[in-house]
N, C-alpha and C positions, 0 to 999 in steps of 0.2 A: 378477370385476374384472380389467381388463387387467393384464398383467404389465409394462406399460410404466411404471406408477406404482403406488403402494401406500399404504395407511394402516396404520401400525404402531400397536399398542396402546400407550397411555401408559406401561404398565409390564409387563414380562415376568414371569410367575410362575415360569418354569422356573429351577431352581437351576443349570442348565447354562449359562444365559446369563451374559455378563460382569457383574460387580458393578455397573458404571455403568448397565447396562440394567435390572438387577433393581430398583434403587432409584430409577429415573427418576421424577420427580414426577408425581402423578396430576392435580393441580390447580394453579392459579396461586398459591394460598396456600402450597403446599409449595415453590414455586420459590424458590431462593436466589440473591440478587444482583440487580444492575441496578436498585437502588432509585431511581436518577435517572430511570428510565423507568416503574417500576411502583409506586413509593411513592404514598402518598395525595396526590392532586392533581397528580401527575406526568403528562406528556402521553399516554403509551401507556395508562396506567391510566384516565385520563379518557375516552379514546376507547372503551376496552373497556366502561366503565360505561355509555356511551351506545349500545352495541351495534353499533358500526360502526367499521371501521378503513380507512385508505387502503392502497393498494399501498405496500410499503416494502422497504427493504434493511437487513438487520442486518449491520453492519460491526464485526468484532472478532476477537480472536485465537481459536485453537482452545480448545474445552473451557469456554466461558463460558455455554453454554446456548442457542445460536442455534436449533438444531433443536428442542430441547425446548420452547422458548418458542413457536415456530411451531405446534407440535402442540397446546399448551395453549390458544393463542388460538383455534385451529379448534374445539376442544372447547367452549370458553366461548361461542363464537358459533354452535355447532351447525352448522358448515359442513362440507361434504365436503372432506377433506384429501387432496390429491394431491401426491406427492413425486417429484421428478426429481433426478438427480445430473447436473450439467453435464459430468462426466467421461465418463459412459457414454450420455448422451442427446443427441439431435439434433433437427432441425426436425420430423422425423416424429413423435417422441414428444411434442413440444410441441403439435403440431396434434391429436394424439390426446387429450391432456389438455384442450385447448380444446373439442374436440368433446364430451367428457363434461360439461364445465362448461356448455355450451350446453343440453344435455339437462336438467341440474340446474336451470338458470334457468327453463326452461319449466314446471317443477313447483314453482317458488318456493323452491328451495334454493340457498343461496350456496356458492361454491367458493373454497377457498384453494389456490393452486398454490405449493408450496414448492420452490425450486430451490437445492440446495446447491452451493456453489462457483460461483456465477453468473458470476464473473469469467472462468471458463474457456469460457463461451459465446462463439462468434464473432459478428460483426456480423449475419450472416444469421439466426442462431438468436435473437439478441436482437430483431431486427426482427420476427420472427414473433410476438412477444408484444405488440407495441405496440397494435394495434387492440383486442384483447381486454381489455387493461388499461384503455385509454381508455374503452371502452364499458361497463366494469364487469362483463364476462362472468366474469372471474376477478379475485380479489384476489391479487396477486403478493406473495409474501414471498421475497426472495432472501437468501442468506447468503454472505458473503465475508470472507476474511481480508485482502484487498487493498483499497487505497483506491479506492472506486467512481468517483471523479473520473477515474482513469486507466484503469479496466478496464471500465466500463459506458458504453454509447453515450449521448450527450446526450439524444436524444428519450425514451429509457426512463428515464433519470435524472430528467428533468423531471416524469415522471408518478409518481415514487415519493418517499416520505419516507425520508430516511436516518436511521437510529438507530444510534448508536455504542454497542456493548456493551463494557464494561470488564473487564479481568482481575479475577478474584476476589481479595478481600483475606483477611487472616488469620482474621478473625471468621467470614467466609462459608465458608472452607475448613474451619474448626473445626466449624461447624454441619453441613456435609456429612459429615465424618468421624463425628461423633457419631450422625448419622442412619443412616449405613451400619452402624455397630457395634451399634446398638440395634434396628434394624428389619429388616435383611437376614435372610432365612430361613436363610442359611448362617452368616454371621459372628455373628449374635446368639446362636447356640448354643455359641459358643466363648468362652473366657476370654482376651481379647487385651490385652496390655500394650504400647503403643507408647512406648518409652523416650524417643524424641526426636521428638515430633510436629512441632515447628518445622522440623526438618530435612526431614521428609517433605513438608511444605508448601513449603519452599524449592525442592526439586527439582521440584515440580509446576509451578512458575512461574505460578501463578494459573489453571491448567488443571484443572478438576474431573475430567475424564475421566482425565487423566494421574495425578492424585492417587489416584483409586479403583483404577485399574489397578495402580499401584505398591503400594497397600495390599494388594490381592488377591494379587499376586505375592509380596509379602513374607510373607503368611500361609502361602502354599503352599510357601515355602522353609524354613519352620521346623517342626521336629518338636514335637509337643505333649508337654509335660512336666507333672508334677504341679502346677507353678505356672501352667500354661496355655501360651499362645504369647507369647513375649517377642520383640518386634521391636526390634532394636538399630540403631544408625546403620550398622554394617557390613552388616547384612541389607538395609537400605534402599538402600545403595549398590549392593549386588549385584542387587537387584530392578530398579533403574534402569539398571544397567550403566554407571555413571559416577560420578565423584566430583563434589562440588559446586564449580562455578566461580563466583566472586564476580562475577556479571554479571546485572544486572537490566535487561532490555531496555526497561523503562518508567521506570526511576529514574535516580539520579545516575550509576551506573556506565555506563549507556547513553551519556549525554552526555560523560562523561569519556573513554570508550574511543573513541568516534567522533572526538572532538577529537584524541586522540593519534594516531589513524590518519591523519586529514587533515593534521596537522602533520608527520607522518613522511613522507608523500608529498611535501608542499610542501618539506620539508627535504631531499629527494633521498636518503632512506635506505630502500631497498627491503626490507632485512631487518626493520627496525622496522615498516614498513608491513604486511608479511605477518604478523608476529607479532600486531599489534593486530587485524588482520582475522581471524586464526584465533581470537583470544579472543572476538570478536563471534559468529562462526559457532558456536563451541563453546557459547556462552551462549544459542543459539537465536535470534539476530538474523535478521530477514528479509533474505535475500541481495539482494533487489531494493532494499532501503533502501541497502545498501552500494553497489550498482551505480549508483543514482541520484546518490549523493553524489560518485561518481567522475566522472560526466558533468559535474556542476557544477564540480568541481575541474579537469577538463581544460580548461575555458574560463577559469576564474578565475585559475588559477595557472600554466598552461602556455601557453594561448592560441596565438598565431601563432609562438611560438618553435618549436613542433612542431604544426602544424595537424592532423596525423594522430591526435594524442592524443584529440581529440573524436570522431573517427570510430571509433576503437578502443573508447573508453568506451561510445559508443552501441551499437556492435555487441555489446559485452560484456553490456549490459543485455538486449538481444534474445536473446542466446544463453542467458543464465541463465533468462530467461522461458520459452524453448523446452524446455530440458532439466531445469530444476529442480535440486534437491540429491539426492545429494551431489556429482554430477559438476560442478555449477555452481561449486564451490569452485576448480576448476582454472582456469576462465575468469576468475573474480575475481582469482586470483593472477596470471595473465598480465597483466591490465589494470593491477593495482596496481603490479606491478614495473616495467612499462613507464612508467607515469606518474611513478613515483618516480625513474626513471633518465633521464627526458626533461629537456631544457633548460627553464628556468622563465622565465615572463614574466607579469606582471599588467597589462601595458600596455592590453590590450583592456578589462579590468575598470575600470581607472582612467579610460579614455577615456569610457566611457558615464556613469560617475559625475560626471565634470567637465561633460559635456554636459548632464546632467540638472540640475546646479546652475545653469547658465546659462539653461536653459529655465524654471526656477522664478523666477529673478531678473528675466529679461527675456522675459516671455511674449508670444506673438503677434507676433513680429518678422516683417515683411513678406518674402515670397519675392521676390528680385530679379526685375525684369521679364523679363530675358533667360532666366530659368529657368522662367517660368510657362508653363502649357499654354494654347494659343490655339484652342479648338475652334469658336469662332464668329467671324464676320467682324468684329463690333464689338470683340471682344477683340484681334483682329489689328490693327485700326486704333488701338487704345489702346496698342499697343506690346508686348503679351504675346508672349514668345518672340523678340522682335526682337534681333538681334545675338548670338543664341546660336550658339556654335561647336561643330559636331558633331565629337567627338573623333576619329572614324574617318576623317575627311577630312584629317587631319594626320599628318605623319611620326611613326612610333612610336605612333600611335593616342593621342596626348596633345597637349593644347593648354592653355596657361596662361590660365585665366580665373577669375573670382570665383564661388564656389559658396555661400558663407555670406552671411547678411544683412549689410547695411552695418555695423551696430554691432559685428559679430563677425568682420569680414572677415579679420583677421589672427590669429584664435584657433586654437590647436592643442590638440587633445584626445588624439590618438593619438601616442605617442612610442615607437616600437619600440626594443627593447633591442639589444644587440650579440651576442645569443646565438641559436644555432640558426638556424632559417629566418628569424627576424625580422631577422637581420643583412642578409640579401638584401633583405628588404622595406625596411629603413631606407636601404640604399644606393640602391635604385630610387626611393624617394620623394625622397631627397636630390637625385638627378639631375634628376627631373622639376620639383621645386619650388625649384630653386636660385635664390637671390635673394629668394624670397618666404617660405619656411619654413626652419627650422633643424632638421636631423636628426642633429647630432653626438651621439655616445654620451655 
């Protein structure tokens, strides 16, 4: 088989393999979690029972079973399973996989191509998949921790079903722990007492791989005594190399902390902003989530008081995307402190909200004749575009004329503040529209 892709066995029998690999499920019945997809009558289970699945993308956090589920689906359907990592593969490897799939097709065998971290594929790499997915040469299963709407090209997205995989809950993590302790060829031979199972599960954050790695490391850190292996809270903290931070990135703490962060930036306190940002990062929050929130904040709360804020926030997102963590924290800190220190204005936000209110109250108001396009002779004769004054023909490249519909001709939506760059904007607009609009602070 080509070394560009490979089929791993559902379970490794080697005791040298990591615990997560040793107890990897062999069948779908052993798979834990994702009942909303695999429970009786649920969509993915129904498709599997019918013996056919569409190309799809598994979107979810690490350690919830994306790779395992893809393998088990291939086993269930008796498909050839080809695996690529978007980190180390390119168009060449994709084409090689497709070539193998075409050979399989000629002998009546289906092929599942699994691409881990598909969000890391660039446009050209994703484009290379389109034809084969559409023609059914391959059934694509992509795995991503990022929102596919942002990271996967639209043509490929339209050919795939998106399935959201959820973090594992307490009962599911409990079941995985019990399974590991009872069936693993190494751990099952030891007498292991986990004093605080809940703490072990909290530190795993719903990630089964992290849970099992933490368990295995904890076991290796403890000397066997006549009572067996006793895993305390202190041992678990040592295994994870961190103390528990009360932050659940999918629960109440997530919403409370991001709210505190946004309000600290809005309130112009860079110290508080950096603190709440650090809390989120320490709790495992997606740095791109924080970066996206700052892009919104740059427009909503700073706007034209400092137009560069939006440029910096957008550049910050791109930089974090390029370099990742942990260095991305420095970029996030730069952006957060700049936004918190910038002059604030929500005038642009209020302007569009007020305009939308009028659009809903007074729909389909006519465009004034002098502003209409006149591409045909008839439209010209009907007065379309007549009496329009071309701004660049006038001194200062400005001329006073009506641009709003008649019913709204005196309406003002955008009221610049007297802060930062908006003070200049307010003064300029006040000079231009003197006598027609009021721009006093």
